[in-house]
C-alpha positions, 0 to 999 in steps of 0.5 A, a space after each residue: 371274551 373270545 378275543 381276550 382269551 386268545 390274546 391271553 394265550 400269547 399264541 406261538 404260531 408253531 405251537 400245539 394248543 388245546 381247546 378243552 371245550 370246543 362248543 361251537 368252535 369260536 375259540 378254535 377257529 380264531 386260534 387256527 387263524 393264529 397258527 402257522 402250518 407247523 401249529 397244531 390244535 387239539 379240541 375236546 367235547 362230549 356233545 355230539 352237536 359240537 363234534 358234528 360242528 368240529 367235523 366241518 373244520 377241514 384243516 390238517 392242523 386240527 383234531 377233535 376228540 369226543 370225550 370230556 376234557 378230563 382226558 387231556 392228560 392223555 396227551 404227551 407231557 409238556 406238549 402244549 403251549 396253551 390250554 383253554 377251558 371255556 366252562 359250562 353250558 353253551 348258548 346253543 345247548 341252552 337254546 335247544 329245548 330238546 337238550 333240556 337245559 332251559 327252564 324257559 322252554 318245554 323239553 325232555 328233562 335230560 341235561 346230559 352233555 353227552 347224550 350217548 351215555 349216563 343217566 338223564 336228570 329225569 332218570 336220576 330224579 325218578 329214584 333219588 332220595 329226598 336227602 340226595 336231591 336236597 344235597 345236590 340242589 344245595 351244594 351245586 346250586 347254592 339253593 337255600 330252599 333245597 330241602 323244600 324243593 326236594 320234598 316237593 319233587 317227592 310229593 309230585 312223584 307220589 301223586 303224579 309219577 316221575 317228572 319228565 319235562 323241564 316245564 314240570 320241574 320248573 313248576 314244582 320248584 316255583 311252588 316250593 321257592 317262596 322268594 327269589 332275587 328280582 329278575 331271577 327265575 325260581 328254577 335257576 339254581 335248581 337247574 344249575 345244580 342238576 346239570 352240574 351234578 349229572 355231568 360231574 362238571 366240578 369233578 371233571 374240572 378238577 381233574 382237567 386242571 391237574 392234567 393241564 400241569 402235565 401237558 403244559 410246557 414251561 411258559 405255556 398258558 392256562 386260560 379258564 373262563 368260568 360262569 359261576 362261583 363254584 367253578 371260579 372258586 375251584 380255578 382260583 384255588 387251584 392256581 393259588 395252590 400251585 403259585 406258591 412254594 410248598 414247605 414240608 413241615 416234616 422236613 423243616 430244613 429241606 428245600 421247598 417244592 417250587 411253584 408250578 404256576 405263575 398267576 397272571 390275574 383275572 378279567 371280567 367281560 367289558 360293558 360292551 360285551 355284556 350289552 351284546 351278550 347278557 349271558 356273559 355278565 357272570 364270566 370270569 377269566 383267570 390266566 396262569 403260566 406254567 413255570 419251568 418246574 416239571 413233574 
């Protein structure tokens, strides 16, 4: 949804834009092509490979920050004409077995977006209680066999030691999940859950959305592409909450707080895009515009 996302921003050539999830730079490069010499683009990413890719862009209008997009609120208030968030894990991350995101390839059980800090999935699973594992897999993966999977991981730890690779985890999950939708690997939901948890993805998304209200100028666009229901639900509820007037029940005669966003709808990928990139099939793009009401 590259072209659709940039079109949704309604780019002002002289504006300042934020690519909150640089990835491999597709959105940033297209955005830069729309900007004048006065335009600016600030990008964020936690992934060292993304930072290395960003540094190949030699352009005075462009800057990259090695940190999560929850920090976009550090930018000046009302300074951005648009904020773009392309959520989740990128194809290069999935396709690189060293990163540990994929159950289809043997690799270390890591899954950190930023490999310079924090626990890996293997480190967390080595000590986590059955209850904690079950809660994470259930809540972040919407996995109905979460309890069985957590117990199977614990048995594996006791019998053969901690899990160290993606293949080992996928094997344990496959033995615990008795049924699955046709064409879906038994480990899909568990890997999603652990990745989201270890990177605090949903918490960071909530913080970044709130920060976008601060940095967007009146008329600025918020464009968010999500790839699973947990992310999309947060984005949908955030836009809905700020797209209506708020009445204070304790002061029934007081003027309501004006809405901060105008919801501009949702878009799904075209049939042509899904055919060329099957991973895009679950994508949902939501767009909102900042009103003239500032904090």
